[in-house]
SETI-622430 format. One record per residue: residue number from 0; x, y, z of N, C-alpha, C in turn. Coordinates in steps of 0.02 Angstrom, whole numbers. Layout:
BEGIN
+-----+--------+--------+--------+--------+--------+--------+--------+--------+--------+
| num |    n_u |    n_v |    n_w |   ca_u |   ca_v |   ca_w |    c_u |    c_v |    c_w |
+-----+--------+--------+--------+--------+--------+--------+--------+--------+--------+
| NUM |      X |      Y |      Z |      X |      Y |      Z |      X |      Y |      Z |
...
+-----+--------+--------+--------+--------+--------+--------+--------+--------+--------+
***
This chain:
BEGIN
+-----+--------+--------+--------+--------+--------+--------+--------+--------+--------+
| num |    n_u |    n_v |    n_w |   ca_u |   ca_v |   ca_w |    c_u |    c_v |    c_w |
+-----+--------+--------+--------+--------+--------+--------+--------+--------+--------+
|   0 |   4943 |   3835 |   4549 |   4915 |   3894 |   4536 |   4881 |   3886 |   4509 |
|   1 |   4806 |   3927 |   4549 |   4763 |   3944 |   4505 |   4729 |   4014 |   4454 |
|   2 |   4689 |   3976 |   4411 |   4698 |   4030 |   4364 |   4629 |   4069 |   4338 |
|   3 |   4624 |   4111 |   4371 |   4546 |   4109 |   4380 |   4497 |   4171 |   4333 |
|   4 |   4468 |   4118 |   4283 |   4446 |   4149 |   4225 |   4354 |   4233 |   4241 |
|   5 |   4391 |   4286 |   4232 |   4323 |   4320 |   4270 |   4270 |   4341 |   4170 |
|   6 |   4236 |   4343 |   4177 |   4164 |   4351 |   4108 |   4192 |   4429 |   4118 |
|   7 |   4156 |   4440 |   4030 |   4157 |   4541 |   4030 |   4106 |   4575 |   4088 |
|   8 |   4040 |   4518 |   4112 |   4000 |   4541 |   4165 |   4050 |   4578 |   4216 |
|   9 |   4050 |   4517 |   4244 |   4126 |   4518 |   4285 |   4133 |   4584 |   4290 |
|  10 |   4199 |   4592 |   4251 |   4248 |   4643 |   4255 |   4243 |   4705 |   4250 |
|  11 |   4195 |   4703 |   4190 |   4172 |   4795 |   4205 |   4131 |   4809 |   4225 |
|  12 |   4073 |   4752 |   4268 |   4021 |   4768 |   4329 |   4044 |   4805 |   4370 |
|  13 |   4138 |   4755 |   4385 |   4182 |   4768 |   4464 |   4173 |   4857 |   4452 |
|  14 |   4201 |   4862 |   4400 |   4218 |   4935 |   4391 |   4172 |   4975 |   4379 |
|  15 |   4112 |   4959 |   4326 |   4066 |   5019 |   4379 |   4047 |   5027 |   4451 |
|  16 |   4031 |   4959 |   4496 |   4011 |   4985 |   4583 |   4055 |   4980 |   4588 |
|  17 |   4161 |   4994 |   4590 |   4206 |   5038 |   4625 |   4177 |   5101 |   4613 |
|  18 |   4185 |   5127 |   4551 |   4135 |   5172 |   4558 |   4090 |   5190 |   4569 |
|  19 |   4033 |   5165 |   4579 |   3974 |   5205 |   4590 |   3970 |   5221 |   4674 |
|  20 |   4016 |   5141 |   4714 |   4066 |   5198 |   4779 |   4076 |   5233 |   4805 |
|  21 |   4135 |   5235 |   4755 |   4146 |   5299 |   4766 |   4133 |   5345 |   4765 |
|  22 |   4076 |   5381 |   4730 |   4033 |   5427 |   4724 |   3979 |   5415 |   4757 |
|  23 |   3973 |   5394 |   4780 |   3937 |   5364 |   4852 |   3976 |   5409 |   4932 |
|  24 |   4034 |   5375 |   4930 |   4092 |   5402 |   4973 |   4093 |   5468 |   4976 |
|  25 |   4107 |   5487 |   4915 |   4140 |   5573 |   4904 |   4062 |   5606 |   4943 |
|  26 |   4006 |   5577 |   4902 |   3979 |   5629 |   4907 |   3921 |   5621 |   4983 |
|  27 |   3945 |   5590 |   5027 |   3951 |   5558 |   5106 |   3999 |   5602 |   5128 |
|  28 |   4059 |   5592 |   5091 |   4105 |   5642 |   5133 |   4097 |   5730 |   5133 |
|  29 |   4079 |   5743 |   5094 |   4106 |   5800 |   5077 |   4043 |   5831 |   5115 |
|  30 |   4004 |   5855 |   5132 |   3991 |   5898 |   5194 |   4055 |   5915 |   5261 |
|  31 |   4086 |   5862 |   5275 |   4132 |   5841 |   5323 |   4178 |   5866 |   5310 |
|  32 |   4225 |   5851 |   5240 |   4290 |   5845 |   5229 |   4296 |   5886 |   5167 |
|  33 |   4249 |   5925 |   5121 |   4229 |   5962 |   5083 |   4322 |   5909 |   5009 |
|  34 |   4232 |   5879 |   5004 |   4296 |   5840 |   4963 |   4292 |   5840 |   4879 |
|  35 |   4282 |   5918 |   4851 |   4262 |   5948 |   4798 |   4355 |   5971 |   4791 |
|  36 |   4385 |   5974 |   4882 |   4455 |   6010 |   4854 |   4498 |   5950 |   4852 |
|  37 |   4458 |   5871 |   4854 |   4528 |   5828 |   4794 |   4472 |   5772 |   4788 |
|  38 |   4449 |   5815 |   4714 |   4380 |   5779 |   4687 |   4400 |   5730 |   4658 |
|  39 |   4482 |   5690 |   4658 |   4478 |   5625 |   4620 |   4489 |   5561 |   4682 |
|  40 |   4492 |   5582 |   4741 |   4547 |   5525 |   4818 |   4498 |   5464 |   4788 |
|  41 |   4410 |   5445 |   4815 |   4413 |   5388 |   4834 |   4416 |   5379 |   4742 |
|  42 |   4414 |   5387 |   4709 |   4426 |   5386 |   4631 |   4476 |   5320 |   4601 |
|  43 |   4531 |   5367 |   4639 |   4567 |   5309 |   4655 |   4594 |   5244 |   4655 |
|  44 |   4562 |   5246 |   4702 |   4547 |   5175 |   4751 |   4463 |   5117 |   4697 |
|  45 |   4453 |   5174 |   4652 |   4402 |   5118 |   4618 |   4418 |   5092 |   4552 |
|  46 |   4511 |   5162 |   4509 |   4507 |   5144 |   4451 |   4570 |   5072 |   4485 |
|  47 |   4601 |   5081 |   4540 |   4649 |   5019 |   4570 |   4615 |   4959 |   4570 |
|  48 |   4555 |   4944 |   4623 |   4511 |   4880 |   4595 |   4510 |   4862 |   4558 |
|  49 |   4496 |   4883 |   4517 |   4462 |   4899 |   4431 |   4490 |   4859 |   4380 |
|  50 |   4556 |   4888 |   4383 |   4628 |   4863 |   4332 |   4629 |   4822 |   4364 |
|  51 |   4654 |   4802 |   4458 |   4670 |   4750 |   4474 |   4646 |   4674 |   4472 |
|  52 |   4547 |   4692 |   4501 |   4509 |   4646 |   4453 |   4489 |   4648 |   4407 |
|  53 |   4458 |   4649 |   4359 |   4468 |   4656 |   4285 |   4538 |   4655 |   4240 |
|  54 |   4568 |   4693 |   4247 |   4636 |   4698 |   4200 |   4602 |   4774 |   4174 |
|  55 |   4673 |   4797 |   4095 |   4661 |   4836 |   4055 |   4614 |   4863 |   4078 |
|  56 |   4570 |   4846 |   4017 |   4491 |   4897 |   3985 |   4454 |   4892 |   4067 |
|  57 |   4432 |   4867 |   4111 |   4385 |   4878 |   4172 |   4441 |   4968 |   4206 |
|  58 |   4475 |   4944 |   4215 |   4532 |   5010 |   4244 |   4513 |   5073 |   4216 |
|  59 |   4529 |   5062 |   4134 |   4520 |   5110 |   4075 |   4441 |   5153 |   4103 |
|  60 |   4361 |   5068 |   4084 |   4332 |   5102 |   4074 |   4319 |   5137 |   4195 |
|  61 |   4357 |   5112 |   4227 |   4336 |   5162 |   4291 |   4367 |   5235 |   4284 |
|  62 |   4426 |   5243 |   4269 |   4477 |   5299 |   4247 |   4401 |   5353 |   4230 |
|  63 |   4385 |   5324 |   4154 |   4335 |   5383 |   4129 |   4275 |   5392 |   4155 |
|  64 |   4254 |   5321 |   4180 |   4176 |   5346 |   4217 |   4208 |   5379 |   4282 |
|  65 |   4250 |   5397 |   4334 |   4291 |   5433 |   4377 |   4293 |   5485 |   4340 |
|  66 |   4335 |   5508 |   4287 |   4362 |   5573 |   4268 |   4280 |   5625 |   4270 |
|  67 |   4206 |   5573 |   4226 |   4160 |   5621 |   4216 |   4128 |   5650 |   4280 |
|  68 |   4108 |   5589 |   4323 |   4083 |   5618 |   4383 |   4142 |   5658 |   4437 |
|  69 |   4177 |   5655 |   4436 |   4218 |   5706 |   4471 |   4210 |   5778 |   4406 |
|  70 |   4224 |   5781 |   4365 |   4204 |   5836 |   4361 |   4155 |   5841 |   4334 |
|  71 |   4102 |   5828 |   4350 |   4024 |   5863 |   4361 |   3992 |   5859 |   4425 |
|  72 |   4031 |   5830 |   4464 |   4000 |   5823 |   4539 |   4039 |   5895 |   4593 |
|  73 |   4098 |   5853 |   4582 |   4176 |   5904 |   4635 |   4210 |   5953 |   4594 |
|  74 |   4195 |   5960 |   4518 |   4251 |   6015 |   4495 |   4205 |   6104 |   4508 |
|  75 |   4239 |   6133 |   4497 |   4223 |   6218 |   4503 |   4216 |   6219 |   4435 |
|  76 |   4147 |   6239 |   4378 |   4072 |   6257 |   4414 |   4076 |   6197 |   4423 |
|  77 |   4014 |   6170 |   4493 |   3982 |   6120 |   4508 |   3929 |   6083 |   4446 |
|  78 |   3900 |   6028 |   4438 |   3852 |   6027 |   4390 |   3854 |   6037 |   4338 |
|  79 |   3921 |   6018 |   4296 |   3932 |   6065 |   4234 |   3989 |   6033 |   4220 |
|  80 |   3984 |   6000 |   4170 |   4065 |   5943 |   4141 |   4095 |   6025 |   4097 |
|  81 |   4098 |   6096 |   4102 |   4126 |   6154 |   4089 |   4190 |   6149 |   4126 |
|  82 |   4261 |   6133 |   4085 |   4314 |   6156 |   4149 |   4355 |   6206 |   4131 |
|  83 |   4399 |   6238 |   4192 |   4437 |   6318 |   4203 |   4495 |   6242 |   4163 |
|  84 |   4568 |   6307 |   4162 |   4620 |   6259 |   4149 |   4645 |   6249 |   4200 |
|  85 |   4639 |   6251 |   4276 |   4668 |   6211 |   4317 |   4612 |   6150 |   4338 |
|  86 |   4555 |   6140 |   4345 |   4520 |   6079 |   4328 |   4562 |   6049 |   4267 |
|  87 |   4525 |   6065 |   4229 |   4587 |   6020 |   4148 |   4646 |   5995 |   4161 |
|  88 |   4672 |   6033 |   4195 |   4742 |   6000 |   4221 |   4751 |   5962 |   4279 |
|  89 |   4718 |   5954 |   4297 |   4714 |   5923 |   4359 |   4664 |   5836 |   4323 |
|  90 |   4613 |   5856 |   4273 |   4555 |   5804 |   4265 |   4639 |   5782 |   4207 |
|  91 |   4655 |   5793 |   4169 |   4744 |   5774 |   4147 |   4753 |   5739 |   4172 |
|  92 |   4783 |   5740 |   4216 |   4820 |   5688 |   4285 |   4818 |   5636 |   4313 |
|  93 |   4729 |   5669 |   4328 |   4705 |   5572 |   4337 |   4684 |   5533 |   4278 |
|  94 |   4673 |   5585 |   4244 |   4645 |   5522 |   4196 |   4726 |   5494 |   4170 |
|  95 |   4791 |   5532 |   4126 |   4847 |   5490 |   4113 |   4847 |   5448 |   4195 |
|  96 |   4856 |   5469 |   4250 |   4878 |   5407 |   4334 |   4842 |   5337 |   4314 |
|  97 |   4778 |   5374 |   4303 |   4744 |   5278 |   4298 |   4731 |   5254 |   4229 |
|  98 |   4770 |   5268 |   4178 |   4781 |   5267 |   4152 |   4865 |   5210 |   4141 |
|  99 |   4924 |   5257 |   4182 |   4952 |   5205 |   4214 |   4936 |   5160 |   4279 |
| 100 |   4900 |   5170 |   4287 |   4896 |   5107 |   4342 |   4843 |   5060 |   4304 |
| 101 |   4846 |   5065 |   4280 |   4768 |   5010 |   4205 |   4827 |   4962 |   4196 |
| 102 |   4876 |   5005 |   4160 |   4936 |   4954 |   4118 |   4985 |   4930 |   4145 |
| 103 |   5020 |   4974 |   4237 |   5041 |   4933 |   4272 |   4996 |   4842 |   4300 |
| 104 |   4937 |   4860 |   4293 |   4887 |   4807 |   4325 |   4905 |   4759 |   4313 |
| 105 |   4914 |   4774 |   4210 |   4869 |   4730 |   4161 |   4971 |   4713 |   4145 |
| 106 |   5013 |   4725 |   4140 |   5095 |   4708 |   4150 |   5089 |   4670 |   4213 |
| 107 |   5068 |   4691 |   4271 |   5063 |   4655 |   4328 |   5046 |   4564 |   4310 |
| 108 |   4964 |   4600 |   4284 |   4923 |   4507 |   4276 |   4961 |   4475 |   4242 |
| 109 |   4998 |   4510 |   4177 |   5022 |   4465 |   4118 |   5086 |   4437 |   4154 |
| 110 |   5127 |   4456 |   4190 |   5164 |   4429 |   4211 |   5154 |   4373 |   4265 |
| 111 |   5123 |   4360 |   4311 |   5090 |   4321 |   4322 |   5047 |   4274 |   4297 |
| 112 |   5021 |   4279 |   4262 |   5017 |   4220 |   4203 |   5053 |   4158 |   4185 |
| 113 |   5120 |   4201 |   4156 |   5191 |   4192 |   4106 |   5230 |   4162 |   4183 |
| 114 |   5200 |   4180 |   4241 |   5227 |   4167 |   4290 |   5237 |   4103 |   4295 |
| 115 |   5154 |   4073 |   4316 |   5089 |   4025 |   4313 |   5130 |   3946 |   4265 |
| 116 |   5138 |   3962 |   4221 |   5162 |   3941 |   4150 |   5223 |   3925 |   4165 |
| 117 |   5300 |   3943 |   4189 |   5327 |   3917 |   4182 |   5333 |   3863 |   4269 |
| 118 |   5305 |   3877 |   4282 |   5320 |   3864 |   4370 |   5286 |   3779 |   4357 |
| 119 |   5237 |   3785 |   4300 |   5218 |   3703 |   4290 |   5262 |   3670 |   4234 |
| 120 |   5277 |   3713 |   4196 |   5337 |   3665 |   4176 |   5378 |   3646 |   4201 |
| 121 |   5398 |   3686 |   4229 |   5462 |   3676 |   4300 |   5447 |   3622 |   4331 |
| 122 |   5384 |   3602 |   4353 |   5324 |   3551 |   4413 |   5353 |   3500 |   4361 |
| 123 |   5344 |   3514 |   4339 |   5323 |   3428 |   4256 |   5403 |   3411 |   4254 |
| 124 |   5453 |   3451 |   4215 |   5525 |   3441 |   4233 |   5541 |   3393 |   4282 |
| 125 |   5543 |   3419 |   4322 |   5574 |   3395 |   4393 |   5526 |   3344 |   4395 |
| 126 |   5478 |   3316 |   4409 |   5434 |   3259 |   4399 |   5465 |   3182 |   4368 |
| 127 |   5498 |   3227 |   4315 |   5498 |   3187 |   4255 |   5612 |   3167 |   4286 |
| 128 |   5628 |   3211 |   4300 |   5688 |   3206 |   4300 |   5692 |   3145 |   4394 |
| 129 |   5636 |   3161 |   4434 |   5622 |   3134 |   4474 |   5585 |   3060 |   4445 |
| 130 |   5572 |   3026 |   4425 |   5571 |   2952 |   4388 |   5637 |   2941 |   4361 |
| 131 |   5643 |   2985 |   4311 |   5722 |   2967 |   4291 |   5777 |   2961 |   4303 |
| 132 |   5789 |   2990 |   4382 |   5847 |   2963 |   4444 |   5808 |   2923 |   4517 |
| 133 |   5729 |   2899 |   4519 |   5704 |   2862 |   4556 |   5724 |   2791 |   4512 |
| 134 |   5686 |   2775 |   4451 |   5704 |   2721 |   4432 |   5757 |   2694 |   4381 |
| 135 |   5803 |   2734 |   4387 |   5901 |   2713 |   4377 |   5904 |   2651 |   4368 |
| 136 |   5939 |   2627 |   4334 |   5969 |   2543 |   4344 |   6035 |   2556 |   4420 |
| 137 |   6087 |   2620 |   4354 |   6127 |   2618 |   4425 |   6133 |   2676 |   4499 |
| 138 |   6166 |   2657 |   4573 |   6155 |   2678 |   4597 |   6177 |   2760 |   4592 |
| 139 |   6171 |   2823 |   4624 |   6156 |   2885 |   4589 |   6138 |   2915 |   4709 |
| 140 |   6182 |   2952 |   4694 |   6191 |   3032 |   4727 |   6206 |   3049 |   4735 |
| 141 |   6184 |   3131 |   4779 |   6214 |   3184 |   4775 |   6269 |   3208 |   4825 |
| 142 |   6281 |   3262 |   4846 |   6321 |   3297 |   4893 |   6311 |   3365 |   4875 |
| 143 |   6320 |   3420 |   4930 |   6325 |   3474 |   4936 |   6377 |   3491 |   4927 |
| 144 |   6409 |   3571 |   4937 |   6488 |   3598 |   4958 |   6516 |   3578 |   5006 |
| 145 |   6463 |   3562 |   5057 |   6501 |   3526 |   5130 |   6506 |   3465 |   5112 |
| 146 |   6474 |   3440 |   5062 |   6500 |   3355 |   5068 |   6451 |   3321 |   5097 |
| 147 |   6387 |   3358 |   5104 |   6329 |   3311 |   5151 |   6296 |   3290 |   5109 |
| 148 |   6276 |   3229 |   5104 |   6233 |   3176 |   5063 |   6185 |   3216 |   5049 |
| 149 |   6139 |   3256 |   4994 |   6067 |   3281 |   4952 |   6020 |   3228 |   4954 |
| 150 |   6048 |   3184 |   4905 |   6002 |   3100 |   4889 |   6031 |   3070 |   4912 |
| 151 |   5978 |   3001 |   4893 |   6021 |   2950 |   4883 |   5946 |   2920 |   4826 |
| 152 |   5976 |   2892 |   4803 |   5907 |   2826 |   4743 |   5913 |   2771 |   4768 |
| 153 |   5862 |   2734 |   4743 |   5831 |   2691 |   4798 |   5893 |   2612 |   4755 |
| 154 |   5909 |   2602 |   4717 |   5976 |   2608 |   4686 |   6022 |   2595 |   4708 |
| 155 |   6051 |   2624 |   4718 |   6112 |   2646 |   4770 |   6120 |   2630 |   4828 |
| 156 |   6024 |   2638 |   4880 |   6030 |   2633 |   4957 |   6039 |   2548 |   4937 |
| 157 |   6000 |   2526 |   4895 |   6004 |   2430 |   4912 |   6107 |   2423 |   4898 |
| 158 |   6109 |   2465 |   4845 |   6181 |   2454 |   4844 |   6220 |   2421 |   4888 |
| 159 |   6215 |   2490 |   4937 |   6265 |   2501 |   5018 |   6238 |   2461 |   5031 |
| 160 |   6159 |   2414 |   5061 |   6135 |   2388 |   5104 |   6096 |   2415 |   5131 |
| 161 |   6058 |   2458 |   5131 |   5999 |   2524 |   5160 |   5935 |   2524 |   5128 |
| 162 |   5867 |   2504 |   5155 |   5837 |   2506 |   5124 |   5812 |   2562 |   5111 |
+-----+--------+--------+--------+--------+--------+--------+--------+--------+--------+
***
C-alpha cells in the first residue's frame, strides 16, 4: 500500500477550490433550479471531497467557507450575513453535518493508516515464517481439515523423494 503525503497548501487549496467550484455551480444553476431553496446542496460535495482529500482541517475550512458563502448569497436576505431563526437553524445544521463529515473522514484516514502499518507488519512476519519453515532441517508438511496437503517444505519433499 502506498502512503500519500500531501502538503498543507495542497490540502487546503483543494478545500478552497472545491468550495469555489460549488459556489460557481450554485450560481450557474440558481436561475433554473432556484438553488436558494437548498442553499447548501453543492457545498456538501465540497465538504466531503475536502475532508476525504485533506483531512479534518481541510474539511472544516470547506465547511466554514461554504457556510459563509451560502449565508451571504443564498439565504434570505440575500447579500447579507443577517439570519433569521430558520436561516440560523439551517446554517447550524449544515455546520454540524460538515463537522461530522470531516470527523468521519479523518477517522477513516487514521484507520487506513493503522491498517497499512498492520499489513506491513503481517507481511514481514509471514516472510520470516516462510524463511524459517523453508530452511528448516526437519521435514514439515501441513494438512487442511479434509486431510489435503497444504504445504510441504523442501526438506520433506527430499525425504519423500520429490523435487
